[in-house]
Residue, then its C-alpha position, 0 to 999 in steps of 0.5 A: m499499500t502506497l501512502p499519499t505524499d501530500t496528506p499527513h499520515w500521522f503516527t506515534s512511536s511504538h515506544s509511547d506508553n500512552g501516558g498522554a505526553c506523546v507526539e505524532v509525526a508524519t514522515n510521509l511528507a519528507h520526500t515531497h515537502g522536505t519537512i517532518p510535521i510534528r504535533d501533540t497527540k492530545n491536540p491534533h487540531g492545534p499547532t504543528l511544527h514542521l522540521p527540515t528532514t536534516t534537523y529531524r534526523t539530528f533530533l532522533t540521533s540526539l534522542k537515541t544517543g543521549t547527546p544534546t543537539p547544538 
């Protein structure tokens, strides 16, 4: 199944414990828009942060390694 690349396909991490402090991301927009939208799971109609793909990649690496981002 191919997901559309113009509409966000939101998902939460499989590591989320559903404690209410989760975010959703839509990685399907990376190739067409060059950004990864992020939003608060509790407020899906609220503001969305759009990170450039390189910034999002750096952010994930920082989370995985425990190293602060510059």
